[in-house]
Every structure is written in structure tokens, then in C-alpha cells.
C-alpha positions as CSV (number, residue, x, y, z in Angstrom):
1,X,38.8,17.7,4.2
2,X,35.2,18.9,4.0
3,X,33.4,19.4,7.2
4,X,30.7,16.8,8.0
5,X,27.3,17.6,9.7
6,X,27.5,15.3,12.8
7,X,24.4,14.0,14.1
8,X,25.5,11.1,16.3
9,X,23.0,8.7,17.5
10,X,24.9,5.9,18.9
11,X,28.6,5.3,20.0
12,X,30.9,3.9,17.4
13,X,34.1,1.7,18.0
14,X,36.0,3.2,15.0
15,X,38.9,0.8,15.3
16,X,36.4,-2.1,14.6
17,X,35.1,-0.6,11.1
18,X,36.5,-3.0,8.5
19,X,33.8,-2.9,5.8
20,X,32.6,0.3,4.0
21,X,29.3,-0.7,2.2
22,X,27.5,1.8,-0.2
23,X,24.5,2.0,-2.3
24,X,25.1,3.3,-5.8
25,X,22.3,5.5,-7.2
26,X,22.0,8.6,-5.0
27,X,25.4,7.8,-3.1
28,X,28.0,7.0,-5.7
29,X,26.1,8.9,-8.3
30,X,23.7,12.0,-8.1
31,X,20.8,9.7,-8.7
32,X,20.0,10.5,-12.2
33,X,20.0,7.8,-14.9
34,X,20.6,8.6,-18.3
35,X,19.3,6.3,-21.3
36,X,21.1,6.5,-24.5
37,X,19.1,4.1,-26.9
38,X,17.8,0.9,-25.6
39,X,21.0,-0.6,-24.1
40,X,23.1,2.1,-22.9
41,X,22.7,3.6,-19.5
42,X,25.0,6.5,-18.2
43,X,25.8,7.5,-14.8
44,X,27.9,10.3,-13.3
45,X,30.7,9.3,-10.7
46,X,32.6,11.8,-8.6
47,X,36.5,11.8,-9.0
48,X,36.9,12.7,-5.4
49,X,35.2,9.6,-4.3
50,X,37.4,7.6,-6.6
51,X,40.5,9.2,-4.9
52,X,38.9,8.4,-1.6
53,X,38.7,4.5,-2.6
54,X,42.4,4.8,-3.5
55,X,43.4,6.2,-0.3
56,X,41.1,3.7,1.6
57,X,43.2,0.7,-0.2
58,X,46.2,1.8,2.0
59,X,44.2,0.4,5.0
60,X,42.5,-2.8,5.9
61,X,39.0,-1.4,5.2
62,X,37.2,-3.1,2.4
63,X,34.5,-1.7,0.3
64,X,31.6,-3.2,-0.9
65,X,28.5,-1.9,-3.2
66,X,25.0,-3.3,-2.9
67,X,22.5,-1.8,-5.2
68,X,19.0,-2.5,-6.4
69,X,19.6,-1.8,-10.0
70,X,22.1,-3.3,-12.4
71,X,24.5,-1.2,-14.8
72,X,27.5,-1.7,-16.9
73,X,28.7,1.6,-15.8
74,X,29.0,0.6,-12.2
75,X,30.6,-2.6,-13.1
76,X,33.3,-0.6,-15.0
77,X,33.7,1.9,-12.1
78,X,34.0,-0.8,-9.5
79,X,36.7,-2.6,-11.6
80,X,38.6,0.7,-12.2
81,X,38.7,1.3,-8.6
82,X,39.4,-2.5,-7.6
83,X,36.2,-2.9,-5.6
84,X,35.8,-6.6,-5.3
85,X,32.6,-6.7,-3.6
86,X,29.8,-5.6,-6.0
87,X,26.3,-6.9,-5.9
88,X,23.6,-5.4,-8.3
89,X,20.1,-6.1,-8.7
90,X,19.8,-7.0,-5.1
91,X,16.3,-6.7,-3.8
92,X,17.0,-7.6,-0.2
93,X,20.4,-5.7,0.6
94,X,20.2,-6.9,4.5
95,X,20.2,-10.6,3.3
96,X,23.1,-9.9,0.8
97,X,25.2,-8.1,3.2
98,X,24.7,-10.9,5.9
99,X,25.9,-13.3,3.4
100,X,29.1,-11.0,2.7
101,X,29.7,-10.5,6.5
102,X,29.9,-14.4,6.7
103,X,31.9,-14.8,3.9
104,X,34.4,-12.2,5.3
105,X,34.2,-13.4,8.9
106,X,32.9,-10.1,10.0
107,X,30.1,-8.8,12.3
108,X,27.7,-5.7,12.0
109,X,30.2,-3.7,14.4
110,X,32.5,-3.5,11.4
111,X,30.1,-2.0,8.9
112,X,29.8,1.6,7.9
113,X,27.0,2.0,5.6
114,X,25.8,4.8,3.4
115,X,22.5,5.0,1.6
116,X,19.9,7.6,0.6
117,X,16.5,5.7,0.3
118,X,14.0,3.4,1.7
119,X,15.6,0.3,0.6
120,X,18.7,1.2,2.4
121,X,16.9,1.4,5.9
122,X,17.2,-2.4,7.2
123,X,21.1,-2.2,6.6
124,X,21.4,1.4,8.2
125,X,19.7,0.2,11.2
126,X,22.1,-2.5,11.8
127,X,25.2,-1.1,10.7
128,X,27.8,0.1,13.3
129,X,27.8,3.7,11.6
130,X,25.3,4.8,9.0
131,X,25.5,7.9,6.9
132,X,23.4,9.8,4.3
133,X,24.4,12.3,1.5
134,X,23.1,15.8,2.0
135,X,20.3,15.2,-0.8
136,X,19.1,12.0,0.6
137,X,15.3,11.5,1.4
138,X,14.6,13.6,4.7
139,X,13.6,10.5,6.4
140,X,16.9,8.9,5.6
141,X,18.9,11.8,6.7
142,X,16.9,11.7,10.1
143,X,17.7,7.9,10.5
144,X,21.4,8.4,9.6
145,X,23.8,8.7,12.4
146,X,25.5,11.3,10.6
147,X,24.9,13.5,7.2
148,X,27.6,14.6,4.9
149,X,27.5,18.2,3.4
150,X,28.2,17.0,-0.1
151,X,25.4,15.4,-2.1
152,X,25.4,11.9,-3.4
153,X,27.6,11.8,-6.7
154,X,29.3,15.0,-5.5
155,X,31.8,13.8,-3.0
156,X,29.7,12.6,-0.3
157,X,31.6,9.0,-0.2
158,X,34.8,10.8,0.0
159,X,33.7,12.7,3.0
160,X,32.6,9.6,4.6
161,X,35.7,7.7,4.0
162,X,37.8,10.7,5.2
163,X,35.7,11.0,8.2
164,X,36.1,7.2,9.0
165,X,39.8,7.3,8.6
166,X,40.2,10.5,10.7
167,X,38.1,8.9,13.5
168,X,40.3,5.7,13.3
169,X,43.6,8.0,13.5
170,X,44.6,6.6,10.2
171,X,43.9,9.4,7.7
172,X,47.3,11.1,7.5
173,X,49.0,7.8,7.5
174,X,47.0,6.3,4.4
175,X,47.5,9.6,2.5
176,X,51.2,9.4,3.0
177,X,51.2,5.8,2.0
178,X,49.5,6.8,-1.2
179,X,51.9,9.7,-1.8
180,X,54.8,7.4,-1.3
181,X,53.6,5.0,-3.8
182,X,53.1,7.7,-6.5
183,X,56.5,9.4,-5.8
């Protein structure tokens, strides 16, 4: 597991974290958007992040992606990883997440959030724990409860997942459950 730069700003009740919420561009990807013609948009995703989602499925922590842009590539990636809660083209992430929390019967102390830019600030301020990739905007890194050593789209999400599970004391058990599944 990669080392994480810890810059805690508030205490976290790790056992209550039940929802990992992520931005896409700059978090799940490196933030670059490649256009191939008028209709095709390409994004780079990290395989290590993908394995993190697979490990996370062996726990009771759900995943949601809330992003301001819309992309068929993201729809495909979330489908491949069995991420059920995908919200694209969202201008007000805070409102969308409040709706999801109500639907799931969760409160803010159950939320871990990773973002990288200005539109992530309202959610970062309310989440139980907030994180930012190493290459997020400086102001966002300063606001985050901790900053990963990896950049967005380069394993930052995996670091966050591993860290949450380690703090919950469930990392090894989740990995072992996955290994048993594939053996």
C-alpha cells in the first residue's frame, strides 16, 4: 500500500464510513479530456483504482460518482466496476448527494469524499472525511483532511480506499475475501 500524506483536520469515526463519493475528472482520471471527432470523448482510468473498487465490494462501503460532466467512457467504467450510483452533468453536487443520502438512509458522518477542484468544496466541507489527489488545486489540497501521494487518475482513489479500509481495520479481511473468490 502506498504511503499517504496525512494532514488531518478533524476526527473521523471510521466505522461509520459507508459511502465513498468521488468526482471523475482529476480524481478517477488525470483530468485530461481527449476528443476524437465530434462525438467521441476519451478518458484515462487507472487499473489500480479499479482493483480498489473490487476489494471494496467485499465490505459494506458503497461507491458513488458525482461529476459535473457527462461521458460515455465514465458510464462504461462504472458499469464494468459495478458502481451503481453514477450521477453525471450535476451542477450542484451537494444537493445530489443529499438526495442520495436520503435514499440510502445515511447521514454525512457516513461519507468519505474525494475531489480536486472548486465545485467539490461544498461536499468536502460536509463529508466526514475529505481527500484530494496530490495534483489537485492547491486550495483544495489545503481544505482536504488528507492528500494522497498519487495524482488523480494514477492511483489516488486506490490509496483512499486502502486507507479507509485500513483505518476501519478491514483491509486485510477484504483482500483475503477477494483472494478466496478468485482461488
